[in-house]
ROPA-970792 format. One line per 8 residues: their letters; for each residue x negated, y negated, z of C-alpha. Coordinates in Angstrom, 1 decimal, always signed. Each point is the difference from the previous one (the first is absolute). Example, Ala and Ser with C-alpha at 12.3 -4.5 7.8 and 13.67 -1.06 7.14 Angstrom:
# residues 2
as> -12.3 +4.5 +7.8; -1.4 -3.4 -0.7
//
This chain:
# residues 392
mdirpirp> +128.6 +12.1 -81.5; +3.1 -0.7 +2.2; +2.6 -1.9 -2.0; +2.9 -0.6 +2.2; +2.8 -2.6 -0.6; -0.1 -3.0 +2.4; +3.0 -0.3 +2.0; +1.7 -3.4 -0.5
glprkptp> +0.3 -2.3 +3.0; -2.8 +1.5 +1.9; -3.3 -1.9 +0.2; -3.1 +1.8 -1.0; -2.5 +0.6 +2.6; -3.4 -1.4 -0.8; -2.8 +2.5 -0.3; -2.4 -0.5 +2.7
psapptpv> -3.6 -0.9 -1.1; -2.3 +2.9 +0.0; -2.7 +0.1 +2.7; -3.5 -1.0 -1.0; -2.3 +2.8 -0.7; -2.0 +1.2 +3.0; -3.7 -0.7 -0.5; -2.1 +3.0 -0.2
vpptptvs> -2.7 +0.0 +2.7; -3.0 +2.0 -0.7; -0.8 +2.6 +2.6; -2.5 -1.1 +2.7; -3.3 +1.8 -0.4; -0.8 +2.2 +3.0; -3.4 -0.9 +1.7; -1.7 +2.8 +1.8
vdlpapls> -2.2 -1.2 +3.0; -2.2 +2.5 +1.8; +0.0 -1.0 +3.6; -2.7 +1.4 +2.3; +1.0 +2.7 +2.3; +0.7 -1.3 +3.5; -2.9 +0.2 +2.4; -0.1 +3.1 +2.0
idvtpagl> -1.0 -0.9 +3.6; -1.0 +2.9 +2.1; +1.5 -0.8 +3.3; -0.7 +3.4 +1.3; -2.4 +0.3 +3.1; -2.6 +1.5 -2.3; +0.0 -3.0 -2.3; -0.3 -2.5 +2.8
darkkknt> -3.0 +1.9 +1.4; -1.8 -0.2 -3.3; +0.4 -3.8 -0.1; -1.2 -0.3 +3.5; -3.1 +2.1 -0.7; -0.8 -2.1 -3.1; +0.3 -3.3 +2.0; -2.2 +1.5 +2.8
kriilfsl> -2.7 +0.8 -2.5; +0.0 -3.5 -1.3; -0.2 -1.5 +3.5; -2.9 +2.3 +0.9; -1.8 -0.9 -3.3; +0.4 -3.7 +0.6; -1.1 +0.4 +3.6; -3.1 +1.9 -1.0
ialavlim> -0.9 -2.7 -2.6; +0.5 -2.7 +2.6; -2.1 +1.9 +2.5; -2.8 +0.4 -2.6; +0.1 -3.7 -0.7; -0.2 -0.9 +3.7; -2.9 +2.5 +0.5; -1.9 -1.5 -3.0
afiatafi> +0.6 -3.5 +1.3; -1.2 +1.0 +3.4; -3.1 +1.6 -1.4; -0.7 -3.1 -2.1; +0.5 -2.3 +3.0; -2.2 +2.2 +2.2; -2.7 +0.1 -2.7; +0.0 -3.8 -0.3
wynaelsp> +0.0 -0.4 +3.8; -2.8 +2.6 +0.4; -2.3 -1.7 -2.5; +0.7 -3.5 +1.4; -0.8 +1.1 +3.5; -3.3 +1.6 -1.2; -1.1 -3.3 -1.6; -2.4 -2.4 +1.6
vdskrtdl> +1.2 -2.1 +2.9; -1.5 -3.1 -1.6; -1.9 +0.3 -3.2; -1.4 -3.6 +0.3; -1.6 +0.6 +3.4; -3.8 +0.0 +0.0; -0.7 +0.7 +3.7; -0.8 +3.4 +1.5
vkvtidpg> +1.6 +1.6 +3.0; -2.0 +2.0 +2.5; +1.7 +3.3 +0.7; -1.5 +2.6 +2.4; +1.4 +3.5 -0.1; -1.0 +2.1 +3.0; -0.7 +3.7 -0.3; +3.1 +2.1 +0.5
tspkaige> +2.5 -2.7 -1.1; +3.0 +1.6 -1.6; +1.1 -1.0 -3.6; +3.1 -1.6 +1.4; -2.0 -2.1 +2.5; -2.3 -1.0 -2.8; +2.9 -1.2 -2.1; +1.4 -2.0 +2.9
llkakgvi> -3.5 -1.5 +0.6; -0.3 -1.0 -3.7; +3.4 -1.6 +0.1; -0.8 -1.9 +3.2; -3.2 -1.3 -1.6; +2.0 -1.2 -3.0; -1.8 +2.1 -2.7; +3.0 +2.2 -1.0
rnttayti> +3.6 -0.9 -0.5; +1.9 +3.0 +1.3; -0.8 +3.0 +2.2; +2.6 +2.2 -1.6; -1.3 -0.6 -3.5; -3.5 +0.6 +1.3; +1.1 +3.3 +1.7; +1.7 +1.2 -3.2
ytrlekaq> -3.0 -0.9 -2.1; -2.5 +1.8 +2.3; +2.2 +3.1 +0.1; +0.4 +0.1 -3.8; -3.7 -0.5 -0.5; -0.8 +2.5 +2.8; -2.3 -2.6 +1.5; +1.2 +0.0 +3.6
nslqagty> -2.6 +2.4 +1.2; -2.8 -1.8 -2.0; +0.3 -3.4 +1.7; -3.3 -0.7 +1.7; -0.8 -1.9 +3.2; -2.2 -3.0 -0.2; -0.1 -3.8 -0.2; +1.2 -1.4 -3.3
rlspaest> +0.3 -3.4 -1.6; +3.3 +0.2 -1.9; +1.6 -2.6 -2.2; +3.7 -1.0 -0.1; -0.5 -0.3 -3.7; -0.5 +3.7 -0.3; +3.0 +2.4 -0.7; +0.8 +2.8 +2.4
pqivthlt> -1.5 +2.6 -2.4; -3.2 -2.0 -0.1; -0.1 -0.2 +3.8; +0.7 +3.7 +0.4; -2.8 +0.8 -2.4; -2.2 -2.3 +2.0; +0.8 +2.0 +3.2; -0.3 +3.4 -1.5
ngnvdtfk> -3.3 -0.8 -1.6; -1.3 -1.4 +3.3; -1.3 -3.2 -1.7; -1.3 -1.5 +3.2; -3.6 -0.5 -1.1; -0.3 -3.7 -0.8; +1.8 -3.2 -0.8; -1.2 -3.3 -1.4
itflpgat> +0.2 -3.4 +1.6; -1.1 -3.3 -1.6; -0.9 -3.2 +1.6; -0.5 -2.9 -2.4; -2.8 -2.6 +0.1; +1.4 -3.3 +1.1; +2.8 +1.6 +2.1; +0.8 -1.4 +3.4
laenrkvl> +0.3 +2.0 +3.1; +3.8 -0.3 -0.2; -0.1 +1.4 -3.5; -2.3 +2.9 +1.0; +2.3 +0.7 +3.0; +2.9 +0.5 -2.5; -2.2 +2.4 -2.1; -0.4 +2.2 +3.1
ldagyttt> +3.7 -0.1 +0.8; +0.8 +0.9 -3.6; -2.3 +3.0 +0.4; +2.5 +1.4 +2.5; -1.5 -1.1 +3.3; +2.2 -1.5 +2.7; -0.2 -3.5 +1.2; -1.4 +1.2 +3.4
evdtalga> -2.7 +2.1 -1.7; -1.1 -2.9 -2.3; +0.0 -2.8 +2.7; -1.8 +2.2 +2.5; -2.7 +0.8 -2.5; -0.4 -3.7 -1.1; -0.5 -0.9 +3.7; -2.5 +2.7 +0.7
tydsslfd> -3.7 -0.5 +0.5; -2.4 +1.6 -2.6; -3.7 +0.7 +0.3; -1.7 -1.3 -3.1; -2.8 -2.4 -0.9; +2.6 -1.8 -2.1; +1.3 -1.7 +3.2; -3.3 -1.0 +1.5
tkpssadl> +0.6 -3.8 -0.5; +3.8 +0.2 +0.1; +1.5 -1.9 +3.0; +1.9 +2.3 +2.3; +3.1 -2.2 -0.3; +0.1 +0.3 -3.8; +2.3 +2.6 -1.5; -0.9 +2.3 -3.0
egyiyget> +0.8 -2.7 -2.6; -2.6 +0.3 -2.7; -1.3 +3.4 +1.0; +2.2 +2.6 -1.8; -2.1 +0.4 -3.1; +1.9 +0.0 -3.2; -0.3 +3.4 -1.7; +2.0 +3.2 -0.8
ynfsagas> -0.6 +2.8 +2.5; +0.9 +3.7 +0.3; +1.1 +1.4 +3.4; +1.3 +3.2 +1.3; +3.7 +0.0 +0.7; -0.6 +0.2 +3.7; -2.3 -3.1 +0.1; +0.9 -2.5 +2.6
vqdilart> +0.0 -3.8 -0.5; -3.2 -0.2 +2.0; -1.5 +2.5 -2.3; +0.9 -2.1 -3.0; -1.2 -3.3 +1.5; -3.3 +1.7 +1.1; -0.5 +1.2 -3.6; +0.5 -3.5 -1.4
feeyaqvi> -2.5 -1.4 +2.5; -2.6 +2.6 -1.0; +0.5 -1.0 -3.6; -0.3 -3.7 +0.8; -3.2 +0.5 +2.1; -1.6 +2.0 -2.9; +0.9 -2.7 -2.5; -1.6 -2.6 +2.3
kdndlvak> -3.1 +2.1 +0.5; -0.4 +0.9 -3.7; +0.1 -3.7 -1.0; -2.1 -1.3 +2.9; +2.8 -2.5 +0.8; -0.9 -0.5 +3.7; -3.5 -1.4 -1.0; +1.4 -2.0 -2.9
fqshgltl> +2.7 -1.6 +2.2; -2.7 -0.8 +2.6; -2.0 -1.8 -2.6; +2.9 -2.5 -0.3; +0.4 -0.3 +3.8; +3.0 +2.3 +0.2; +0.6 +3.1 +2.2; +1.7 +3.0 -1.6
fqgitlas> +3.3 -1.1 +1.5; -0.4 -3.5 -1.4; -1.1 +1.3 -3.4; +3.2 +2.2 -0.1; +2.1 -3.0 +1.0; -1.4 -2.2 -2.8; +0.2 +2.8 -2.5; +3.7 +0.5 +0.9
ivqreatk> +0.7 -3.6 -1.0; -1.9 +0.3 -3.2; +2.0 +3.2 -0.7; +3.3 -1.8 +0.3; -1.1 -3.1 -2.0; -1.9 +1.5 -2.9; +1.0 +1.3 -3.4; -2.2 +2.7 -1.3
gseaqiaq> -3.5 -1.2 -0.7; +0.3 -3.2 +2.0; -1.0 +1.3 +3.4; -3.7 -1.0 +0.0; +0.6 -3.6 -1.0; +2.8 -0.4 +2.5; -2.3 +1.3 +2.7; -2.5 -2.7 -1.1
vfylrlaq> +2.7 -2.7 +0.5; +0.8 +1.3 +3.5; -3.6 +0.2 +1.0; -0.6 -3.6 -1.1; +3.0 -1.2 +1.9; -1.1 +1.8 +3.1; -3.4 -1.5 -0.3; +1.6 -3.5 -0.3
nmplgsdv> +2.4 +0.7 +2.9; +2.9 -0.5 -2.3; +3.2 +2.0 +0.5; +0.1 +3.0 -2.4; +3.4 -1.4 -1.2; +1.3 +3.5 -0.9; +3.8 +0.3 -0.3; +0.0 +3.7 +0.5
tyqyiadk> -1.2 -0.4 +3.6; +3.0 -2.0 +1.3; +2.3 +2.2 -2.2; -1.4 +3.1 +1.7; +0.6 -1.2 +3.6; +3.5 -1.4 -0.9; +1.0 +3.3 -1.4; -1.5 +1.9 +2.9
tgvardpn> +1.7 -2.1 +2.7; +3.3 -0.3 -1.9; +0.0 -3.8 -0.5; +0.5 -2.1 -3.1; -3.1 -0.5 -2.2; -1.2 -3.5 +0.6; -3.3 -1.6 -1.0; +0.1 -1.9 +3.2
ldspyntr> +0.6 +3.0 +2.2; -1.9 -0.4 +3.3; -2.1 +3.2 +0.2; -3.7 +0.7 +0.0; +0.7 +2.2 -3.0; +1.0 -3.1 -2.0; -3.3 -0.9 -1.7; +1.6 -3.0 -1.5
ryaglppg> +0.1 -1.6 +3.4; -2.9 +1.7 +1.8; -3.6 +0.3 -1.2; -2.0 +3.2 +0.2; +1.2 +3.6 -0.3; +3.4 +1.1 +1.3; +0.1 +2.3 +3.1; -0.1 +3.1 -2.0
pistpglg> +0.6 +1.7 -3.4; +3.3 -0.6 -1.8; -0.2 +3.2 -2.1; -2.3 +2.9 -0.8; -2.5 -1.2 -2.6; -1.1 +2.3 -2.9; -3.6 +0.6 -0.9; +0.0 -2.8 -2.6
sleavatp> +0.9 -2.6 +2.6; -2.4 +1.5 +2.6; -2.9 -0.2 -2.6; +1.0 -3.5 -1.0; -0.4 -1.2 +3.6; -3.2 +2.0 +0.3; -1.4 -1.5 -3.2; +1.9 -3.2 -1.0
avgdylyf> -0.4 -1.6 -3.4; -2.3 -3.0 -0.5; +1.7 -3.4 -0.2; +1.1 -3.1 +1.8; +3.8 +0.0 -0.5; +2.1 -1.2 +2.9; +3.4 +0.7 -1.5; +1.8 +2.7 -1.9
lsgddnvt> +3.5 +1.0 -1.0; +1.7 +2.9 -1.8; +2.0 -1.5 -2.9; +3.3 +1.0 -1.3; -1.9 +1.9 -2.7; -1.8 +2.0 +2.8; -3.3 -1.6 -0.9; -2.1 -1.5 +2.8
yyahtlse> -1.0 -3.6 -0.4; -2.8 -1.6 +2.0; -0.8 -3.6 +0.9; -2.8 -1.9 +1.7; +2.2 -2.9 +1.2; +3.5 -0.5 +1.3; +0.9 -2.1 -3.1; -1.1 +2.8 -2.3
heaniaah> +2.0 +2.4 +2.1; +3.1 -2.1 -0.2; -0.5 -0.2 -3.8; -0.1 +3.8 -0.1; +3.2 +0.2 +2.0; +1.8 -2.4 -2.4; -1.3 +1.9 -3.1; +0.1 +3.6 +1.1
ckvkcstl> +2.0 +0.5 +3.2; +3.5 -1.4 -0.3; +1.8 +3.1 +1.2; -2.3 +1.8 +2.4; -1.2 -3.1 +1.8; +3.6 -1.0 +0.8; +0.6 +3.3 +1.8; -0.6 +0.2 +3.7
//
């Protein structure tokens, strides 16, 4: 301890305050962070070449995949096109087309002919198919009846098998000459072939009493016939006439018609009206009505006669139409048949039912109603024929 005397007269220096203690700061902990090593980029020529080769391989791979997809798409499209072009031209068509293939015709020319006739869609598809099926050297010459409803494979099979033997053609009882003409056209014959045959002269007893001015209305007998593919329209018509003449002979129709004062032509004419008027089973009684009217010099009063001539001449149907075919206005038979009668109608005219009816009608229920007087007939109309009897 320092004990020194204080000098008098001198002020004592104050002791400066001591500094505050310095706070103790704990040491900051050291955090060790492992950073990734810096990327090493090979910028040498060898490194750049490796990257280019890798990218090139990717481009080639993607290109091959794209090419494969395109090829598959092309094949799928070609397959769809090929099958579509082999399909029928029109599956709803029912007519036949006559196609004549001459000996020595090349497969290519056959394809062009089939395309021109409208029975195949595409000659290229046809050529591909015949080559794949090795059918080009098997196509046979001949006359064919081909359908646009057949596919190209079916037609090729037809030609390779040489199916030229027969085809069927059907004429319906009650059909008009115009309707039978269409049947012939649908069988593949040309308009010239059909019209020439319909205007030709035929040697048959069937026509002995037919006026020379009359056409073949009523004479193409309704039946189904088989013909060779090369048959002409004249051959077909001659066959129907033979059939008709045999039916007339077998049923002794000429003599039976004569017993009623009718020639064969007149008998066919009256039977054609019965055919168009009758419902099944009513033919003989309707024939009785017509015979009684003829005997009393009354008009037959058949609507189907004026309807026939109106349709044939292309004018409106009118009960007052001025034509000898209008049996509402003119008594007696019309100038000729209005359709081809079937056997039932021919036999009805040959042997009519017994009775004295003067009127008949086919009701809305397809039942035939008969009457002796006009008042009875009008009552039948009111009761049974509200719809049919209002139609011209």
